[in-house]
Every structure is written in C-alpha cells, then in structure tokens.
C-alpha positions in Angstrom: -42.3 12.2 8.2 -44.1 14.8 5.8 -43.0 18.3 6.2 -45.6 20.7 7.5 -46.5 23.9 5.7 -48.5 27.0 6.7 -52.1 26.7 6.7 -53.4 29.9 4.8 -57.1 30.9 5.2 -59.8 31.9 2.9 -61.6 35.4 3.6 -65.1 33.7 4.1 -66.1 30.9 6.2 -68.8 28.2 5.8 -72.5 28.8 7.6 -75.0 26.1 8.4 -77.3 27.3 5.5 -74.4 27.0 2.9 -73.7 23.4 4.4 -77.2 22.1 3.5 -76.7 23.2 -0.2 -73.3 21.3 -0.4 -75.0 18.2 -1.9 -76.9 19.9 -4.6 -73.7 22.2 -5.6 -71.6 18.9 -5.6 -74.0 17.0 -7.9 -74.4 20.0 -10.3 -70.7 20.5 -10.6 -69.7 17.0 -11.2 -72.4 16.9 -14.0 -70.9 20.0 -15.6 -67.4 18.8 -15.5 -68.2 15.3 -16.8 -70.1 16.7 -19.9 -67.6 19.4 -20.9 -64.3 17.7 -21.7 -61.9 20.3 -23.4 -60.4 19.4 -26.5 -56.8 19.6 -25.1 -57.6 16.8 -22.8 -57.8 14.3 -25.9 -54.6 15.4 -27.0 -52.8 15.2 -23.6 -54.8 12.3 -22.1 -53.1 9.9 -20.1 -54.0 6.7 -18.1 -56.0 7.3 -15.0 -54.0 8.6 -12.0 -52.5 6.1 -9.5 -55.2 4.9 -7.2 -53.2 2.6 -4.8 -51.7 3.9 -1.6 -48.2 3.3 -0.3 -48.7 3.5 3.4 -44.9 3.1 4.0 -44.6 6.8 2.6 -47.2 8.0 5.3 -46.4 8.8 9.2 -46.8 5.6 11.1 -48.3 7.4 14.0 -50.8 9.2 11.8 -51.7 5.9 10.0 -52.5 4.2 13.2 -55.0 7.0 14.2 -56.9 6.7 10.9 -57.9 2.9 11.4 -60.0 1.4 8.6 -61.1 4.8 7.2 -57.7 5.0 5.7 -58.4 2.0 3.2 -62.1 3.0 3.0 -61.3 6.8 2.1 -58.6 5.7 -0.4 -61.3 3.4 -2.1 -63.7 6.3 -2.3 -61.0 8.6 -4.0 -60.3 5.7 -6.5 -63.8 5.6 -7.6 -63.8 9.1 -8.7 -61.5 8.0 -11.7 -59.3 11.0 -11.6 -56.7 11.2 -14.3 -54.2 13.7 -13.1 -54.6 13.4 -9.5 -53.2 10.5 -7.6 -54.7 8.9 -4.4 -51.2 9.1 -2.7 -51.2 12.9 -3.2 -54.8 13.4 -1.6 -54.1 11.3 1.3 -50.8 12.7 1.9 -52.4 16.3 2.1 -54.1 14.9 5.5 -51.0 13.4 7.1 -49.7 16.5 8.7 -49.4 17.7 12.2 -48.9 21.2 14.0 -47.2 20.5 17.2 -48.6 17.5 18.9 -51.9 18.1 17.1 -52.4 15.6 14.2 -54.7 16.4 11.2 -56.9 13.5 10.1 -59.1 12.3 7.4 -62.6 13.8 6.9 -65.6 12.2 8.6 -67.5 10.0 6.4 -70.5 12.3 6.5 -68.2 15.0 4.5 -66.4 12.5 2.1 -68.7 13.5 -0.8 -68.2 17.2 -0.4 -64.6 17.0 -1.8 -65.6 15.2 -5.1 -66.5 18.3 -7.0 -63.5 20.0 -6.1 -61.3 17.3 -7.1 -63.0 17.0 -10.4 -62.1 20.8 -10.9 -58.3 20.2 -10.0 -58.4 17.3 -12.4 -59.9 19.4 -15.0 -57.4 22.3 -14.3 -54.4 19.8 -14.7 -55.6 18.9 -18.1 -56.3 22.5 -19.3 -52.8 23.5 -18.0 -51.2 20.4 -19.3 -49.2 20.3 -16.0 -49.0 17.6 -13.4 -50.1 18.6 -9.8 -46.9 19.0 -7.9 -48.4 18.8 -4.4 -51.7 19.2 -2.7 -50.6 21.3 0.4 -53.9 21.3 2.3 -57.5 19.5 1.9 -59.6 18.6 4.7 -58.7 19.9 8.1 -60.0 19.0 11.4 -61.2 21.6 13.7 -58.4 21.0 16.3 -55.8 20.9 13.6 -57.3 24.1 11.8 -57.2 25.9 15.2 -53.4 25.5 15.1 -52.9 26.7 11.7 -51.8 30.5 11.7 -54.5 32.8 10.1 -57.1 30.1 9.4 -60.6 31.0 10.2 -62.8 29.2 12.8 -65.3 28.2 9.8 -62.6 27.4 7.0 -64.0 25.8 4.1 -61.3 23.3 4.5 -63.3 22.0 7.5 -66.2 21.4 5.4 -64.1 19.3 3.1 -64.5 21.3 0.1 -61.2 23.1 -0.2 -58.0 22.5 -1.5 -54.5 24.4 -1.5 -52.4 23.3 -4.5 -49.1 23.8 -6.5 -48.3 23.2 -9.9 -45.0 23.7 -11.6 -46.0 26.9 -13.2 -46.7 30.4 -11.6 -49.7 30.7 -9.2 -50.8 33.5 -11.2 -51.3 31.3 -14.2 -53.0 28.8 -12.3 -55.3 31.1 -10.6 -56.1 32.7 -14.0 -56.8 29.4 -15.6 -59.1 27.9 -12.7 -61.0 31.4 -12.9 -61.5 30.7 -16.4 -63.0 27.3 -15.7 -65.4 29.0 -13.5 -66.3 31.7 -15.8 -67.3 29.0 -18.4 -69.9 27.7 -15.9 -67.9 24.5 -14.8 -68.3 25.3 -10.9 -69.0 28.0 -8.3 -66.6 28.5 -5.7 -63.6 30.6 -4.3 -60.3 31.1 -6.0 -57.5 32.3 -3.8 -54.1 33.3 -5.3 -51.2 32.9 -3.1 -47.4 33.5 -3.8 -46.4 29.8 -4.4 -50.0 28.1 -4.5 -53.6 28.4 -5.4 -56.6 28.0 -3.1 -59.7 26.2 -4.9 -63.1 25.4 -3.5 -66.6 24.7 -4.3 -68.6 26.5 -2.0 -71.4 27.5 -4.5 -70.6 31.1 -4.5 -67.9 32.7 -6.5 -65.4 34.6 -4.3 -61.7 35.7 -5.2 -58.8 37.0 -3.3 
C-alpha cells in the first residue's frame, strides 16, 4: 500500500469566477508549451513516458472504488503524450488515504484542468534534465482534502490544477526553474517552494510562496 504523506496547502484558494476561466487558461497554456520547445529538449529527448498502468501496484481497495474511471482516466493521461511523466506516477498520486478516508480520481468534469499543469511538469523535467521522482499530490477530493493538515477548504488541488512534485535535486533548484518558465510566459500560476518538494499550479494568476 502506498505510503501517505503530508498534504501541504497553498496560500490561496480557487473561487467560482476563477473556475470559469480555467478552460481558457488551459488552452492558452497548452498552446504556449507546445510551441516553445527548448533546445535542451532536443539533446536530452527520450521516448514518450510509459502510458500503461500496472494496477497491481495500486491498493486493491482504492482500485475497486474507482470503477471504470480508472481505465478511462489512464487513457486520457496517455493522450497527453507526456515525455517525462508516466501515467503510473500520476495515478499513484491519487491512490492514498488518510485514516479511513480514501482520495479518488477527479470527476470527469475536471479532467482537462490538469492537462496544462502536467505539460508544465513535463517541460520542467526536460529543462532540468532530471526525472520526476514522485508526484506527491494531484487532485484531492473534498473529503480527503479536509483530512489534510493545513490544507485550505478551497485548495487548488480540489480544482485539479495543482501538483506537488519531487525531483532528485534540491527543491530550491526546481522552484527556481519553474519560475523561470513562468517568467518566459509559458504559463500563469502558483509556485510554492517547500523543503523537499515543489507545488505547481496553473490557476491563471502568478503567486509565489
């Protein structure tokens, strides 16, 4: 069973007017990321990340709760053609529980919200020339988020636009690089630097902590 980790919170929460803009933000972010491949990516390019899912590595109780959404969400992630982030890593970020409350995959209405953030993460891995060690947190269901110490009620994780990630380099290096990507106009969102990981979201407004 996957080990559960802390659920850090970002200093701002999403509101209904920001939710309505997510679709536009997502489309523009994807366009920018797709049209600005860095030179370093050509030197370090590797085959597309693994898109298959090994269900045996997931908690059986969690898999049973997801039903057909598990296969469908895995297929959705695979269609994003990520090069440095595997479908397994993304799905495993959801397969956690706190106490008796299990997290879940996001509802279908929120699936597309995560695409821009995953594209940012994929680009970040290329720029760092480092593999993603772990996606600690992605979508959080309201019930699961409520069990996360320090998490805000309206956490951007609940909108399926936020990721907490680890790389095999210092978090200060990761946060600096992702802020550089943002300053170059590749996305608008929040970047949070923590001791051992980095928070990234594509909320449409630049925020640092």
